[in-house]
C-alpha positions as CSV (number, residue, x, y, z in Angstrom):
1,X,118.1,51.4,-165.0
2,X,119.5,54.8,-164.8
3,X,117.0,57.8,-164.9
4,X,118.3,60.9,-166.6
5,X,118.4,64.0,-164.3
6,X,116.2,65.8,-166.9
7,X,113.4,63.2,-166.5
8,X,113.7,63.2,-162.8
9,X,113.4,67.1,-162.8
10,X,110.2,66.7,-164.8
11,X,108.6,64.3,-162.6
12,X,109.3,66.3,-159.5
13,X,108.1,69.3,-161.1
14,X,104.7,67.5,-162.1
15,X,104.3,66.5,-158.6
16,X,104.8,69.8,-157.3
17,X,102.2,71.3,-159.6
18,X,99.7,68.8,-158.7
19,X,100.0,69.2,-155.1
20,X,99.5,72.8,-155.5
21,X,96.3,72.4,-157.6
22,X,94.9,70.0,-155.1
23,X,95.8,72.4,-152.3
24,X,93.9,75.3,-154.0
25,X,90.8,73.2,-154.9
26,X,90.4,71.9,-151.4
27,X,90.5,75.5,-149.9
28,X,87.3,77.7,-150.4
29,X,88.0,81.5,-150.2
30,X,87.1,83.0,-147.0
31,X,84.3,85.2,-148.5
32,X,82.8,82.1,-149.9
33,X,82.9,80.2,-146.6
34,X,81.3,83.3,-144.9
35,X,78.5,83.6,-147.5
36,X,77.5,80.0,-147.0
37,X,76.9,80.4,-143.3
38,X,73.2,81.2,-142.2
39,X,72.7,85.1,-142.0
40,X,69.8,87.1,-140.4
41,X,67.9,88.9,-143.2
42,X,67.3,92.1,-140.8
43,X,68.3,93.1,-137.4
44,X,65.2,94.6,-136.1
45,X,62.6,93.2,-133.9
46,X,58.8,92.5,-134.9
47,X,57.6,94.9,-132.4
48,X,59.7,97.7,-134.0
49,X,57.7,97.5,-137.2
50,X,55.2,100.6,-137.5
51,X,53.9,100.1,-141.0
52,X,54.2,97.6,-143.8
53,X,53.5,97.8,-147.6
54,X,53.1,94.6,-149.5
55,X,53.0,94.5,-153.4
56,X,52.3,91.3,-155.1
57,X,51.5,90.4,-158.7
58,X,47.7,90.7,-158.0
59,X,47.4,93.5,-155.6
60,X,49.0,96.1,-153.2
61,X,48.2,96.2,-149.3
62,X,49.2,98.7,-146.8
63,X,49.0,98.3,-142.9
64,X,49.9,100.6,-140.0
65,X,49.7,100.4,-136.2
66,X,47.3,102.6,-134.6
67,X,48.0,104.4,-131.2
68,X,47.0,101.5,-129.2
69,X,49.3,99.2,-131.1
70,X,46.7,97.3,-133.1
71,X,47.1,96.8,-136.9
72,X,44.9,98.5,-139.2
73,X,44.3,97.9,-143.0
74,X,44.6,101.3,-145.1
75,X,44.7,99.8,-148.5
76,X,42.8,98.4,-150.6
77,X,40.2,99.4,-147.9
78,X,40.1,100.5,-144.5
79,X,39.4,97.9,-142.0
80,X,40.8,96.1,-138.8
81,X,43.9,93.8,-139.9
82,X,44.1,90.3,-138.9
83,X,46.8,90.1,-136.2
84,X,47.8,86.3,-136.9
85,X,48.2,86.9,-140.7
86,X,50.5,89.8,-140.1
87,X,52.3,88.4,-137.3
88,X,53.3,85.2,-139.5
89,X,54.7,87.5,-142.1
90,X,56.6,89.7,-139.8
91,X,58.1,86.8,-137.9
92,X,59.5,85.5,-141.1
93,X,61.0,88.9,-141.9
94,X,62.3,89.8,-138.6
95,X,63.6,86.5,-137.5
96,X,64.2,84.9,-141.0
97,X,67.7,83.7,-142.1
98,X,69.3,83.0,-145.5
99,X,71.1,79.8,-145.9
100,X,73.4,81.0,-148.7
101,X,74.2,84.2,-150.5
102,X,76.1,85.1,-153.6
103,X,76.8,87.8,-155.9
104,X,75.3,87.9,-159.5
105,X,75.6,90.6,-162.2
106,X,72.7,93.1,-162.6
107,X,72.0,91.7,-166.1
108,X,70.9,88.4,-164.5
109,X,67.7,90.0,-162.8
110,X,65.3,87.9,-165.1
111,X,67.1,84.6,-164.3
112,X,66.1,85.0,-160.7
113,X,62.7,86.6,-161.5
114,X,63.4,90.0,-160.0
115,X,62.0,91.7,-163.0
116,X,58.5,90.5,-162.0
117,X,59.0,89.8,-158.2
118,X,56.8,87.3,-156.4
119,X,56.4,90.2,-153.7
120,X,58.0,93.4,-152.6
121,X,57.8,94.3,-148.8
122,X,58.5,97.6,-147.6
123,X,58.9,98.2,-143.9
124,X,59.1,101.3,-141.8
125,X,60.3,101.0,-138.1
126,X,59.0,103.2,-135.3
127,X,62.4,105.2,-135.5
128,X,61.5,106.1,-139.1
129,X,64.1,103.6,-140.4
130,X,63.1,101.8,-143.7
131,X,63.8,98.4,-145.1
132,X,63.0,96.5,-148.1
133,X,62.8,92.8,-149.1
134,X,62.2,91.6,-152.7
135,X,61.2,88.1,-153.3
136,X,62.0,86.6,-156.7
137,X,61.3,83.0,-158.1
138,X,62.3,79.5,-156.8
139,X,65.7,78.0,-157.1
140,X,66.2,74.9,-159.4
141,X,64.9,72.4,-156.7
142,X,62.1,74.6,-155.4
143,X,63.6,74.5,-151.9
144,X,64.2,78.0,-151.5
145,X,63.3,81.5,-152.9
146,X,65.8,84.1,-154.4
147,X,65.5,87.3,-152.5
148,X,67.2,90.8,-152.4
149,X,67.6,92.4,-148.9
150,X,67.8,96.2,-149.0
151,X,68.8,96.3,-152.5
152,X,71.2,99.4,-153.6
153,X,69.6,102.3,-155.1
154,X,72.1,102.3,-157.9
155,X,70.5,100.1,-160.8
156,X,73.8,99.2,-162.2
157,X,75.1,97.6,-159.0
158,X,75.6,93.9,-158.8
159,X,72.9,91.7,-157.1
160,X,73.5,90.2,-153.8
161,X,71.1,87.3,-154.0
162,X,70.0,85.4,-150.9
163,X,68.2,82.1,-150.4
164,X,65.4,82.4,-148.1
165,X,62.6,80.1,-146.8
166,X,59.6,79.0,-149.1
167,X,57.3,79.9,-146.4
168,X,57.3,83.4,-147.8
169,X,55.3,82.3,-150.6
170,X,52.3,81.2,-148.6
171,X,52.9,84.2,-146.2
172,X,52.2,86.8,-149.1
173,X,50.0,85.1,-151.4
174,X,46.7,85.4,-149.6
175,X,43.1,86.7,-150.5
176,X,42.2,90.0,-149.1
177,X,39.7,88.6,-146.7
178,X,42.7,86.7,-144.9
179,X,44.4,90.1,-144.2
180,X,41.3,91.5,-142.5
181,X,40.1,90.8,-139.0
182,X,37.1,88.2,-138.9
183,X,34.0,89.7,-137.3
184,X,32.6,87.4,-134.6
185,X,28.8,86.6,-135.3
186,X,26.5,86.7,-132.2
187,X,24.5,83.6,-131.5
188,X,20.8,83.8,-132.0
189,X,18.8,84.8,-128.9
190,X,16.3,82.4,-127.5
191,X,12.7,83.6,-126.9
192,X,12.0,83.8,-123.2
193,X,8.6,81.8,-123.6
194,X,10.4,78.8,-124.9
195,X,12.8,76.5,-122.8
196,X,16.0,75.8,-124.6
197,X,15.1,72.1,-125.1
198,X,11.6,73.1,-126.6
199,X,11.0,72.9,-130.4
200,X,9.6,75.9,-132.1
201,X,6.4,74.2,-133.2
202,X,5.8,71.2,-130.9
203,X,3.1,68.9,-132.2
204,X,0.1,68.5,-129.6
205,X,0.1,65.2,-127.7
206,X,-3.2,63.7,-127.1
207,X,-4.5,63.6,-123.5
208,X,-3.5,60.3,-121.9
209,X,-7.2,60.0,-120.3
210,X,-9.1,60.9,-123.6
211,X,-10.0,57.7,-125.2
212,X,-9.5,57.3,-129.0
213,X,-12.4,58.1,-131.2
214,X,-14.4,54.7,-132.1
215,X,-14.1,53.8,-135.7
216,X,-17.1,54.6,-137.8
217,X,-19.6,51.7,-138.9
218,X,-21.2,51.2,-142.1
219,X,-24.9,50.1,-141.9
220,X,-23.7,46.8,-143.3
221,X,-20.8,46.2,-140.9
222,X,-21.2,43.4,-138.4
223,X,-20.9,44.0,-134.8
224,X,-18.1,41.7,-134.6
225,X,-15.9,44.1,-136.5
226,X,-15.9,46.5,-133.6
227,X,-12.6,46.2,-131.7
228,X,-13.2,45.0,-128.1
229,X,-12.1,47.2,-125.3
230,X,-9.6,45.9,-122.7
231,X,-11.5,47.4,-120.0
232,X,-14.7,45.6,-120.5
233,X,-15.6,42.6,-118.5
234,X,-15.8,39.1,-120.3
235,X,-19.0,38.8,-122.2
236,X,-21.6,36.7,-120.3
237,X,-23.4,34.0,-121.9
238,X,-26.9,34.8,-123.1
239,X,-29.8,34.0,-120.9
240,X,-32.2,31.4,-122.0
241,X,-35.4,32.9,-123.8
242,X,-38.6,32.3,-122.1
243,X,-41.7,31.3,-124.2
244,X,-45.3,31.5,-123.2
245,X,-47.6,28.7,-124.1
246,X,-50.3,29.8,-126.4
247,X,-52.9,28.2,-124.1
248,X,-51.7,30.3,-121.2
249,X,-54.3,32.9,-120.0
250,X,-53.6,36.2,-118.5
251,X,-54.7,34.8,-115.0
252,X,-53.0,31.4,-115.2
253,X,-49.4,30.8,-114.0
254,X,-46.8,30.9,-116.6
255,X,-44.5,27.9,-116.9
256,X,-41.1,29.0,-118.2
257,X,-40.0,26.9,-121.3
258,X,-36.5,26.8,-121.9
259,X,-35.7,26.6,-125.6
260,X,-33.1,24.0,-126.7
């Protein structure tokens, strides 16, 4: 069968176009490949942070290091701040990475919950440099949080959205008491007159040498009801009664008569 030249040309053209489409689909743009690589959120270290302001849907908190480097809470009240709680949050901010980033139009702010963010973290370094992190909502499978890192001041600029760890949720959503240093309670003092093992109100123990009080007897009680003492000797047999003969005189001898 002879193939027409026009048909052969069409087949070759289709094969060429198909190969070009396949080549384009298998190759990602360089920018997209770069965006899918893990990236650091910030470049500063935790020790460089001088002050921090945290705003959530429920409250606003502000912290600052004092002259000795200890964290102090300034808002909503003045108190010593909890170092473990702040260290957990600052470690996420300073060493956290985003697994993926993409650009979205500014009109999609509500889609990523940036209009009512989960939290806004404003940081000032010891060199007066400032940074900001805005945490939005969860992604579709709740594996990451949407975030904006140092968003531009221009409200019409596109959004550079990053996916960050969901650990940020537990790091910012805490009661106020967790952000304050827990005061250690002193142990109660022991009276010097009491030994540590002595009870406060010991019950008096009876003296080992004091015999127990004998039970009371009613007039009608039989002597046999009295408990016998273990220290008494066995009861001896009663001695036979001696009866005097009626005919006996005071001067005569007395002949003992044993009763049967």
